[in-house]
N, C-alpha and C positions, 0 to 999 in steps of 0.2 A: 516580603513584597516582591511581586513579579513584574516583568517588563513585557508588555504586549505590543507586538508589531506585526505588520503584514509582510508578505513576500516582497523582496527587492527594496525594502525600506530600511532606514537606519535609525539608531537611537543614540543620543549623545549623553554622556555622563561627565559633568564638569565639577572640578574642585573649587570651592569657595572658602574664603576666610570667615572666621567668626564675626558676626556683625555686618557682613557685606550684604548689601541689598541686591536683589535679582528679580528678573521677570521670568516667570515660569511659562514655558510653551507646552501646553498639555499634549501628552502623547509623543513628544519628540525629544524632550530634554529633562534630565534629572540633575539637580544640584545637590552635592554632598559636601559636608565639612571634611576636613583633612583626615580625621580618624576613620571615617566611613569610606572615604575615597581610597585609602591605602590598600584595601582588599582587592581593588580593581587593578592595581599596578602589576599584579602577578597573573591576571586573567589572560588566557591564551585562546586562540581559535580552536573550535571543536571539529576534529576530523570526522568525516563520514566514510571516506575511503581513501585510497592512496593519492587521489588527485582532486578531491573536493572537500569542502568544509560545510558542516551544518550551519554554522554562523562564523563570521570573521570578526576579529578584534584588531582595531588599529589604535595605537596609543601615541599621544603627544603630551607635552608638558601640561599638566593640570586638565587633561582631556582624554576621554576614552570613548571610542566610537565602535558600536556594535552593529554589524550589518547582516541582515538576513538576505539570503540569495534564493536558492532554488529548492529549499527543503521546508517542510511543514512539520511542526512538532512541539514538544515540551521538554525542557532540560534544565539542569542546574547550571548557573553561571560560575563554574569553578568552585572555589571555596568562599565565595562572597556571601553565601546564604540566601542569595536571590535566585529567581528563576526567570527563564525566557520562554515566551509562548508565541510561536509564529503561526499566524492564521493563513489559510489559503485564499487570501483576498488580493485581487489584482486591479490596477487602475485601468479602466476601459479606454481612457484617453490616450494612454501610452500605445495602445494598438493603432489608434488613428495617427499618432506621431510616427510610428514605423512606416506606415503607408506614405506619409509625407516625405520621409527620408528616401524611400525608394524612388519617388517621383521628382526629387529635388537634385539638381546638379551641383549645388554649392556645398562645400564642406561645412559640417556643423559639429561643434563639440559640446553644445549645451542643449538641453530640452527647452523649447520655447515656453514662455510663462503660461500661455493658455492651456498647455498640456500638463504642467507641473503644479499649477495652482490648486491647492487642496479644496478650496471653497467651490471651484468650478468643476473639478474632476470628481467622478463617481467611482467608488470601488465596489466591485462585485465579488462575491464568494464563488470560487470555482467549484463546480459540482463534481468533485473528485470521486465521490461515491458512485455516481452514474458512470464515470469513466471506468472505475474498477469493476462494476457490474458487467460491463461489456467486455473488458479485457479477460475476466475470469470465465466468460461464457464459451470461449473457444479453448480447447485443449492445447493448441499450438502456442497461444499467448499466455494461458494460465501457467504453463510450465516454467515461464520466465519470471513470474511474479514473486518468487521467493525472496529476492533481494530488494524488493521495492521498499520494505520497511525494516528498520533496525530498532530493536528494543533492548534496553539495558536493564535486565532483571536484577542485577546485583547492586544497582544504585539505590539510594534512598528514594522512596516513593514521594510524589508531589501531590499535595491536596489541591483539587480543582472543583469547580461546579460541574454537576452532571451535564448541563447544557453545553459546556466547553469540551466535552469528551470527544476526541477524534480517534483515539485508538480502538475503542470497543466496536464502533460501527464498521471500521475498516476490517478488523479481524473477523467480525461476524459475516460480512459479505464474502470475504475470501472463503470462509468455512462453508457457507451455504452453497456457493457455486461448485465447490469440490463435492459437496454432499449430493447435489443434483446430478452431477456426472456419475457418481456411484450408484444412485437409485436408477438412473436411466440404463446403466449397464447391468444392474441387478446386484443385490447384496451378496457378498461372498459367503459361501457355506464352509464350515470347518468343524472339526471334532472339538467338543468341549465337554467338561465334566459336569455331571448333574447328580445331585443328591436327592433321594426320594425314599419315602417309607412305603415299601412294596408289600402287598398282601398275598400271602401263600406262594411266594417265589423269591428267588435270589438272583440278582443281576450285578455283574461286576464284582466289587469287593464289599464285604460287610464292615461297616463302621461300628466297631464294638461299643465304644463309649456312647455314641448317639443311640445305638440300638438298646442298650441297657436303660438309658435315661427315658427314651420315648416309648419303649415297648415292654421290656421285662418288668420295670417298676410299676407299670400301669396295667400289667397282666394282659397285654396284647400278644398272645402267644403265636398267632398266625402271621404277624407282621415282622418284617426285617428291614432295617434301615441300611440302605446300600448307596454306594457311589459307583457310577458307570459312565461310559462315554457315549455321547450322542452326536450324530452328524446333522447339522442344521445351521440356521442363521442366527440363533440366539447365543452367539459366542462373545468373547471378551471385547473384540474390536467393535462389533455392532452395538453392543451395550454402551460402550464409551461414546460412540457417535450419537446415540439417542440421548445420553445424559447432557452432552454439549448442546444438542438441539433444544433441549428443555431450557437451558440457560439462555440461548440465543432468542428463543420465543418469548421468554419472560422479559428480556431486555427490550426487545422490539415493541412489545405491548405497553411497557411502562415509559418508553422514551420515543414515541413515534416521530416527534418533530426533528429529531437528530438525523433522520433519513430523508428529509425534504420530500421532493416529488418522487423519490425512488420507492416509497413505502408500498405502493401497489405491486410493483415488480417483486419486492422482497416477500410480500404476503403470498404471492403466487408461487414462489419457490417453496415457502413453508407448506402450503397446501399440497404441493406436488410430492414433497418428501415425507410428510407425516404418515400417510397410509403404509408406507414400506416398513415403518418401525412400530406399527401398532402392536404386534405380538412379540416385540423385543423388550427384554427387561432393561432397566436402567441401573440395576444393582451391579456396581463394578468397583474393583480396587485398582486405582491408577498405578500402583506399584508394579503390577504384572505386565503393564504395557511396555516396560523397558526391555522385556525379554521376547517381544513379538518378532518373528522373522518375516521379512518382507516377501511378498509373493509377486513375481514379475508380471503375472497376469492381472494383478490388481494394484497398479502403481498409484492410483488415485487415493488409496487408503493411507499411504505414507504421509502425504502432505496434509490430508484431512485430519489425521491423528495429531500431527505436529501443531497445526493451528488450533485444534481443539484443546490441546494441553495449554496453549497460551491463553485461551479464553477462560478456562477454569482457573488458571493461575491468576489471571487478571482480576477475577472476582473472589479470590482466596477460597475457592471450592464451596462458596456459600451463596446460594441462589437469591437470598434476600438482599444481597448487595447490588443486585440488578435494579433495585427500586430506590436506592438512596439518592438524595439530592446533592450531597457532598461525597466525593469519591477520592480515592488515592490512585494515582496512575504512575507506572514506571516511566522514566524518561524514554522518549522514542522520537524517531524522525522518519518522515515519509519522503521518498525520493521522487519529487514531482517530475523532473526531466525524464526519468526512467518510465514513470507511469504514462507520460505523454507519448513517449517513444513506443510503448506497447499498445497504446490506444491507436496510434497511426498504423501499427502493424496489423491490429485487428481490422481496421477499416480497409487496409490494403488487401487482406485475404478475403474479406467480405465482398469487395468490389470485383475480385478476380477469382471466382471459384474454378477449380481445375488447373490453375496455374501456380500452385503453391511451390512446385519444384523449381520454378524459376525465380522465386523470391528468397533471397539469402539474407537472413537476419544476423547481425553482428558478424559479418564476414571478416575474418582475421587474416592479416598479412604483415608479418614481421613487426609486431608491436602496434600496428594500426588496427583499429576496429571500425569498419564501415557500418553505419547503422543499417543500411539496406543496399543490396546490389541486385539489380534486375538483369537476368541473363537471357530472357526470352528473345529469340532471333527477331530482329526488327524493332525491338523495344528496349534495347540495352540502356541502362541508366544507373547512376549512382545517386542515392537519396540520403540526405542527412537531416535529422530533426534537431531543431534548436528551441529549447524552452526558454525564450527570452521575450521580455516586453520593454526593456529599457535599452535604448540604442543611441549610438552616434553613427555617423556614416562610416567611420573607421571600423567599427565593429562589423558592419555589414560586409565591408571589403575583406576583412580577415576571414569571415565565414566562407566567402566566395573562393578565396585562395585555398582554404582548407579542403573543400569538397572537390575543387578542380585538381588539387594534388592527388587526392585519392583516385581519381579517374585515370591517372597516368602511371599508377603502380603496376609493376610487371606481373604480379600475381593476378591482378584484376583483369589485365589484358589476356593472360593465359586462360582464365575462366571464361572469358567471352569467346575465345577461339574454340574451347572445348564444346561449347553449346552451338556455335555457328561457324562452320568450316569456311564460310565466305568472309568472315570478319578479318579486316586488315589491321595490322598493328599500328599503322599511322592514322587510323580513324579516330575522330574526336568523339569521346563518349559523352552522352548527355548527362547533365548534372541538375539536381533539383534540391532546393532547401525548403523544408517545411517549418513554418513558424506558427505559434498559436495565435488565434484571432478570437477575441471575446465577442460573443454574440448573445444578446439577451432576448430570448424567445418570448419572455413574459414580463410584463411590467413589474410583477410581484417577484423580484429576484430573491427574496428570502425563501419562498417556497419552490422557486424554479431557478437555481443558480445557472449562470451561463455556461455554454459549452465552449470548447477550445478549437474545434474544427467546424467551421460553418459551411454547410452545403458541400461537404467534401465528397469527391468521387474521382478516383484515379484508376482508370482501366488500362491494362497492358495487353 
């Protein structure tokens, strides 16, 4: 049995005695008898990295609280035999509450009932695939997308409905955007071995066994079966990419609803990439990919091959599994704060062409990581992104203190002086905090999930 919750939501598991009556609250509370509840006493929070958790576990006597924060995915709940599935759904009323907090002078520790009431509030699914499509469209932002998702290939797979599959669309969009970059640049040419039964000539080396089987025993005395090297595009790496492209195409055609309103953009990428692989074979042995040497002139191949291997592994190298209604998925987690951060980075570069050298992403200074540092003379600024929708005024104050502290770091001031000789050390550096804002562009939010940055444009 699985537990289904949304981002920033909690789920309670309560121990009850045999024969005890209870009122079940659907989707929020699970009652278990003592024998079943014991397995949750050893359940621990699941780490995503050194400072964040995929989900948090808080335990009290006869009560276990599982809280989903900023990550979307599917995983096992320790050794309980149960699973957790966190959806990318956010409460749009919480966005309104944040604006209320900003305009209110009074201290608040609780969310008003009108914003928390489930009957009044509407939850919308975030169009994370649309965000990913844009992030992967730029090489500057695509290069940082590697750590957005974590997949545990060694864990036992979890059976889910195909309609609940979040992993496959995510990997396919990553792959297709890398593939489009490769096609735009031009497929790499390389030497590869080719076997052919030549007539009245010898090329390369003669494959004696094959020659006897195909020619000598069939009395083809003028033919010779040879193996030789050819320089061209039909080599191992391109064959592998074409095979993955076939899997991706089959999955998209059989599950169009999983891609929401992004389907047309994805089909456009497929139409753009297919002609480049028309004369490429898809006959490939994945074993030999482990011995491929990376070419610094074709860095895009490395990431495309890595994600391609994930896609084939995801479908157990069987293309018919792209059509199944029940599937098995490895546990995985998508880092939504990181994705939102990269989405803002994409928008920042898009709004400021030619000023990329002044935009410093993940500026490091003695253990601190600034999301963005703008060093253009006259527009100096520290920018911090916060993927939060549940606030009290104290949280807002903490975020303000954090970003203002970044602006006073010595290394930040040194960077400002290196770009602007007139910069004074006692100058106050501008600070900006970016929060998500749910905006529903279409009433049919199932087909058009909301964006996180509404009418955004920041020019420097």
